[in-house]
KELUM-641794 format. One record per residue (C-alpha): residue number from 1; x, y, z. Coordinates in steps of 0.1 Angstrom, whole numbers. Layout:
BEGIN
+-----+-------+-------+-------+
|   k |    c1 |    c2 |    c3 |
+-----+-------+-------+-------+
| NUM |     X |     Y |     Z |
...
+-----+-------+-------+-------+
! end
This chain:
BEGIN
+-----+-------+-------+-------+
|   k |    c1 |    c2 |    c3 |
+-----+-------+-------+-------+
|   1 |     0 |     0 |     0 |
|   2 |    30 |    23 |    -1 |
|   3 |    21 |    29 |   -38 |
|   4 |   -12 |    44 |   -27 |
|   5 |     7 |    72 |    -9 |
|   6 |    30 |    78 |   -39 |
|   7 |     0 |    80 |   -62 |
|   8 |   -18 |   105 |   -40 |
|   9 |     1 |   137 |   -52 |
|  10 |    -1 |   126 |   -88 |
|  11 |   -39 |   120 |   -86 |
|  12 |   -45 |   154 |   -69 |
|  13 |   -24 |   172 |   -94 |
|  14 |   -43 |   156 |  -123 |
|  15 |   -77 |   163 |  -106 |
|  16 |   -69 |   199 |   -98 |
|  17 |   -59 |   205 |  -134 |
|  18 |   -96 |   201 |  -143 |
|  19 |  -102 |   236 |  -129 |
|  20 |  -129 |   224 |  -105 |
|  21 |  -139 |   243 |   -73 |
|  22 |  -115 |   242 |   -44 |
|  23 |  -142 |   227 |   -22 |
|  24 |  -146 |   198 |   -47 |
|  25 |  -109 |   192 |   -48 |
|  26 |  -108 |   191 |   -10 |
|  27 |  -137 |   166 |    -9 |
|  28 |  -118 |   144 |   -34 |
|  29 |   -87 |   146 |   -12 |
|  30 |  -107 |   135 |    18 |
|  31 |  -122 |   106 |    -2 |
|  32 |   -88 |    94 |   -13 |
|  33 |   -74 |    96 |    22 |
|  34 |  -104 |    78 |    38 |
|  35 |  -103 |    49 |    13 |
|  36 |   -65 |    46 |    17 |
|  37 |   -67 |    45 |    55 |
|  38 |   -94 |    18 |    53 |
|  39 |   -73 |    -4 |    30 |
|  40 |   -42 |     0 |    51 |
|  41 |   -62 |   -11 |    82 |
|  42 |   -71 |   -44 |    66 |
|  43 |   -54 |   -76 |    78 |
|  44 |   -38 |   -90 |    59 |
|  45 |   -31 |   -58 |    41 |
|  46 |   -40 |   -61 |     4 |
|  47 |   -18 |   -51 |   -24 |
|  48 |   -32 |   -22 |   -44 |
|  49 |   -33 |   -44 |   -76 |
|  50 |   -53 |   -70 |   -57 |
|  51 |   -82 |   -48 |   -45 |
|  52 |  -113 |   -67 |   -56 |
|  53 |  -149 |   -57 |   -61 |
|  54 |  -158 |   -77 |   -30 |
|  55 |  -134 |   -55 |    -9 |
|  56 |  -148 |   -24 |   -25 |
|  57 |  -183 |   -35 |   -17 |
|  58 |  -174 |   -41 |    19 |
|  59 |  -159 |    -6 |    21 |
|  60 |  -189 |    11 |     6 |
|  61 |  -213 |    -9 |    29 |
|  62 |  -193 |     4 |    59 |
|  63 |  -192 |    40 |    47 |
|  64 |  -229 |    40 |    37 |
|  65 |  -243 |    32 |    72 |
|  66 |  -265 |    59 |    86 |
|  67 |  -258 |    82 |    57 |
|  68 |  -282 |    99 |    33 |
|  69 |  -286 |    86 |    -2 |
|  70 |  -272 |   118 |   -17 |
|  71 |  -240 |   115 |     5 |
|  72 |  -236 |    79 |    -7 |
|  73 |  -242 |    88 |   -43 |
|  74 |  -215 |   115 |   -41 |
|  75 |  -190 |    91 |   -25 |
|  76 |  -195 |    66 |   -53 |
|  77 |  -190 |    93 |   -79 |
|  78 |  -157 |   103 |   -64 |
|  79 |  -146 |    67 |   -60 |
|  80 |  -153 |    60 |   -97 |
|  81 |  -130 |    88 |  -107 |
|  82 |  -103 |    74 |   -84 |
|  83 |  -108 |    40 |  -101 |
|  84 |  -105 |    55 |  -135 |
|  85 |   -72 |    71 |  -125 |
|  86 |   -59 |    38 |  -112 |
|  87 |   -68 |    22 |  -146 |
|  88 |   -50 |    51 |  -164 |
|  89 |   -19 |    45 |  -142 |
|  90 |   -22 |     7 |  -151 |
|  91 |   -26 |    -2 |  -115 |
|  92 |   -60 |   -18 |  -123 |
|  93 |   -69 |   -36 |  -154 |
|  94 |  -105 |   -23 |  -152 |
|  95 |  -126 |    -2 |  -129 |
|  96 |  -153 |   -24 |  -111 |
|  97 |  -169 |     8 |   -97 |
|  98 |  -183 |    16 |  -132 |
|  99 |  -208 |   -13 |  -128 |
| 100 |  -217 |    -5 |   -92 |
| 101 |  -250 |    15 |   -92 |
| 102 |  -257 |    40 |   -65 |
| 103 |  -290 |    47 |   -48 |
| 104 |  -318 |    62 |   -69 |
| 105 |  -323 |    98 |   -61 |
| 106 |  -354 |   120 |   -67 |
| 107 |  -338 |   154 |   -71 |
| 108 |  -371 |   171 |   -63 |
| 109 |  -368 |   159 |   -27 |
| 110 |  -335 |   177 |   -24 |
| 111 |  -350 |   211 |   -33 |
| 112 |  -351 |   236 |    -5 |
| 113 |  -384 |   248 |     7 |
| 114 |  -396 |   281 |    -8 |
| 115 |  -400 |   311 |    15 |
| 116 |  -437 |   321 |    19 |
| 117 |  -447 |   357 |    12 |
| 118 |  -453 |   367 |    48 |
| 119 |  -419 |   355 |    59 |
| 120 |  -403 |   372 |    29 |
| 121 |  -420 |   405 |    39 |
| 122 |  -406 |   402 |    75 |
| 123 |  -371 |   394 |    62 |
| 124 |  -373 |   425 |    40 |
| 125 |  -384 |   447 |    69 |
| 126 |  -357 |   432 |    91 |
| 127 |  -330 |   441 |    65 |
| 128 |  -344 |   477 |    63 |
| 129 |  -341 |   482 |   100 |
| 130 |  -305 |   470 |   106 |
| 131 |  -285 |   486 |   134 |
| 132 |  -259 |   500 |   111 |
| 133 |  -269 |   525 |    85 |
| 134 |  -247 |   510 |    57 |
| 135 |  -260 |   475 |    64 |
| 136 |  -296 |   486 |    58 |
| 137 |  -288 |   495 |    22 |
| 138 |  -263 |   466 |    17 |
| 139 |  -286 |   438 |    28 |
| 140 |  -317 |   452 |    11 |
| 141 |  -298 |   454 |   -21 |
| 142 |  -284 |   419 |   -17 |
| 143 |  -319 |   405 |   -10 |
| 144 |  -332 |   424 |   -41 |
| 145 |  -305 |   407 |   -63 |
| 146 |  -310 |   372 |   -47 |
| 147 |  -347 |   371 |   -49 |
| 148 |  -349 |   392 |   -81 |
| 149 |  -326 |   371 |  -102 |
| 150 |  -322 |   338 |   -83 |
| 151 |  -284 |   339 |   -85 |
| 152 |  -261 |   318 |   -64 |
| 153 |  -241 |   331 |   -34 |
| 154 |  -208 |   328 |   -52 |
| 155 |  -222 |   346 |   -82 |
| 156 |  -232 |   375 |   -60 |
| 157 |  -198 |   380 |   -43 |
| 158 |  -180 |   379 |   -77 |
| 159 |  -201 |   408 |   -91 |
| 160 |  -181 |   439 |   -99 |
| 161 |  -194 |   474 |  -103 |
| 162 |  -187 |   472 |  -140 |
| 163 |  -212 |   443 |  -142 |
| 164 |  -241 |   466 |  -134 |
| 165 |  -256 |   484 |  -163 |
| 166 |  -280 |   511 |  -150 |
| 167 |  -293 |   521 |  -184 |
| 168 |  -306 |   486 |  -193 |
| 169 |  -311 |   476 |  -157 |
| 170 |  -291 |   443 |  -161 |
| 171 |  -264 |   424 |  -143 |
| 172 |  -236 |   404 |  -160 |
| 173 |  -233 |   371 |  -141 |
| 174 |  -200 |   353 |  -143 |
| 175 |  -216 |   319 |  -141 |
| 176 |  -186 |   302 |  -126 |
| 177 |  -205 |   269 |  -120 |
| 178 |  -221 |   268 |  -154 |
| 179 |  -189 |   281 |  -171 |
| 180 |  -209 |   306 |  -192 |
| 181 |  -218 |   343 |  -187 |
| 182 |  -253 |   355 |  -188 |
| 183 |  -269 |   390 |  -185 |
| 184 |  -300 |   391 |  -164 |
| 185 |  -325 |   419 |  -161 |
| 186 |  -331 |   431 |  -125 |
| 187 |  -368 |   438 |  -115 |
| 188 |  -376 |   475 |  -110 |
| 189 |  -377 |   472 |   -72 |
| 190 |  -343 |   454 |   -73 |
| 191 |  -329 |   483 |   -94 |
| 192 |  -341 |   508 |   -69 |
| 193 |  -325 |   489 |   -40 |
| 194 |  -292 |   486 |   -58 |
| 195 |  -292 |   523 |   -69 |
| 196 |  -299 |   533 |   -33 |
| 197 |  -270 |   512 |   -21 |
| 198 |  -244 |   525 |   -45 |
| 199 |  -239 |   560 |   -30 |
| 200 |  -234 |   544 |     4 |
| 201 |  -209 |   521 |   -11 |
| 202 |  -190 |   550 |   -25 |
| 203 |  -190 |   568 |     9 |
| 204 |  -174 |   537 |    25 |
| 205 |  -147 |   534 |    -2 |
| 206 |  -140 |   572 |     2 |
| 207 |  -137 |   569 |    40 |
| 208 |  -114 |   539 |    37 |
| 209 |   -94 |   554 |     8 |
| 210 |  -101 |   524 |   -14 |
| 211 |  -111 |   540 |   -46 |
| 212 |   -99 |   512 |   -68 |
| 213 |  -122 |   485 |   -53 |
| 214 |  -140 |   468 |   -82 |
| 215 |  -164 |   447 |   -61 |
| 216 |  -201 |   456 |   -63 |
| 217 |  -208 |   444 |   -27 |
| 218 |  -184 |   455 |    -1 |
| 219 |  -182 |   454 |    37 |
| 220 |  -177 |   483 |    61 |
| 221 |  -139 |   481 |    56 |
| 222 |  -143 |   486 |    18 |
| 223 |  -133 |   450 |    10 |
| 224 |  -152 |   426 |   -12 |
| 225 |  -178 |   406 |     7 |
| 226 |  -169 |   370 |    13 |
| 227 |  -193 |   341 |     9 |
| 228 |  -192 |   335 |    46 |
| 229 |  -200 |   371 |    53 |
| 230 |  -230 |   370 |    30 |
| 231 |  -243 |   339 |    47 |
| 232 |  -238 |   354 |    82 |
| 233 |  -254 |   386 |    73 |
| 234 |  -285 |   371 |    57 |
| 235 |  -288 |   346 |    86 |
| 236 |  -288 |   375 |   111 |
| 237 |  -314 |   394 |    91 |
| 238 |  -337 |   364 |    88 |
| 239 |  -332 |   355 |   125 |
| 240 |  -344 |   389 |   136 |
| 241 |  -375 |   383 |   114 |
| 242 |  -381 |   350 |   132 |
| 243 |  -372 |   328 |   102 |
| 244 |  -344 |   302 |    96 |
| 245 |  -336 |   301 |    60 |
| 246 |  -307 |   293 |    36 |
| 247 |  -295 |   315 |     8 |
| 248 |  -304 |   288 |   -18 |
| 249 |  -341 |   292 |    -7 |
| 250 |  -341 |   326 |   -24 |
| 251 |  -331 |   309 |   -56 |
| 252 |  -358 |   283 |   -52 |
| 253 |  -384 |   309 |   -43 |
| 254 |  -375 |   330 |   -73 |
| 255 |  -380 |   301 |   -97 |
| 256 |  -412 |   289 |   -80 |
| 257 |  -428 |   323 |   -79 |
| 258 |  -420 |   330 |  -115 |
| 259 |  -435 |   297 |  -126 |
| 260 |  -465 |   305 |  -105 |
| 261 |  -471 |   337 |  -124 |
| 262 |  -470 |   319 |  -157 |
| 263 |  -434 |   326 |  -168 |
| 264 |  -422 |   302 |  -195 |
| 265 |  -399 |   274 |  -184 |
| 266 |  -371 |   283 |  -209 |
| 267 |  -370 |   319 |  -195 |
| 268 |  -366 |   305 |  -159 |
| 269 |  -339 |   282 |  -172 |
| 270 |  -320 |   312 |  -187 |
| 271 |  -324 |   332 |  -155 |
| 272 |  -310 |   304 |  -133 |
| 273 |  -282 |   295 |  -157 |
| 274 |  -291 |   258 |  -161 |
| 275 |  -275 |   241 |  -190 |
| 276 |  -302 |   215 |  -192 |
| 277 |  -339 |   223 |  -191 |
| 278 |  -344 |   191 |  -172 |
| 279 |  -327 |   207 |  -142 |
| 280 |  -352 |   236 |  -143 |
| 281 |  -381 |   211 |  -146 |
| 282 |  -375 |   201 |  -110 |
| 283 |  -393 |   232 |   -99 |
| 284 |  -425 |   222 |  -118 |
| 285 |  -436 |   200 |   -89 |
| 286 |  -443 |   232 |   -69 |
| 287 |  -467 |   247 |   -94 |
| 288 |  -476 |   247 |  -130 |
| 289 |  -502 |   273 |  -138 |
| 290 |  -507 |   263 |  -174 |
| 291 |  -514 |   227 |  -164 |
| 292 |  -539 |   237 |  -138 |
| 293 |  -557 |   260 |  -163 |
| 294 |  -558 |   231 |  -188 |
| 295 |  -572 |   207 |  -161 |
| 296 |  -600 |   232 |  -153 |
| 297 |  -611 |   228 |  -190 |
| 298 |  -611 |   190 |  -188 |
| 299 |  -643 |   174 |  -202 |
| 300 |  -649 |   158 |  -168 |
| 301 |  -660 |   191 |  -155 |
| 302 |  -692 |   190 |  -176 |
| 303 |  -703 |   159 |  -157 |
| 304 |  -708 |   180 |  -125 |
| 305 |  -745 |   186 |  -133 |
| 306 |  -752 |   149 |  -138 |
| 307 |  -736 |   140 |  -105 |
| 308 |  -755 |   168 |   -87 |
| 309 |  -788 |   156 |  -101 |
| 310 |  -781 |   120 |   -93 |
| 311 |  -772 |   128 |   -57 |
| 312 |  -802 |   152 |   -51 |
| 313 |  -831 |   144 |   -74 |
| 314 |  -855 |   166 |   -54 |
| 315 |  -833 |   196 |   -62 |
| 316 |  -836 |   187 |   -99 |
| 317 |  -874 |   186 |   -96 |
| 318 |  -876 |   219 |   -78 |
| 319 |  -854 |   234 |  -105 |
| 320 |  -877 |   221 |  -133 |
| 321 |  -908 |   235 |  -115 |
| 322 |  -892 |   269 |  -113 |
| 323 |  -885 |   268 |  -150 |
+-----+-------+-------+-------+
! end
């Protein structure tokens, strides 16, 4: 198993070259180390070339106890990539993990709950009454962008001032996860919140003598807001409003509410930056206005009079007498 340690640096170098997120690289490193530690603890210790599918199944069964299906699915995905690397390095002749199926996932069950309108109003009021004057404008503007466009947390912190076009009322989103840029229109209220925030941003930068700061959203020190700072800020705002929410719930709420108002699915797909429309269709289980309207016109609705007369014949006779 000494070869496992020598292959570690090589594998992480190859994997990091794919330009994936740092969190994904760290998760893969933990998976590599966990699998290696388990193999080294076996007695007798197996050779890396002799790791069989029975041994892999035993490891997965142990790791999968008391874990969610999504966690197990992600673990199998990472292990398949490790197996492919071992095949490329000619350590294994083939990758048995390719034929091991993970648990079936219903992605709709993983969707965060939407924020109801009353809770959303309270969160908005809480942001507008923050203790610090600058934070009142900062968090209201951030909420306007989150709920107005449904962008991700990382996309918000990467926004620069140059990405905002006040004439067209649009934001240029980097789309680091989808690897493609998109320009999104901001709703009128979102535009007002952002324009009210910008003079306060300029005052902060002038006070801190940081005139060259390109970030759109900054903290009280004139530095770009970090992802953790955004999470903490919105959490405090929602806690004061009596709600416990996640930032991704704004994205889910934005998509659900747009579909509820009759917005076409491709438009929501473009707004959220989904490459596949199948990903956007997960939100259809919440509401589909067009489908409901179609069902209201179903021919079965014409049978209502027949059922009513069958159940209450006296009512039918009374109606005939009146006529």
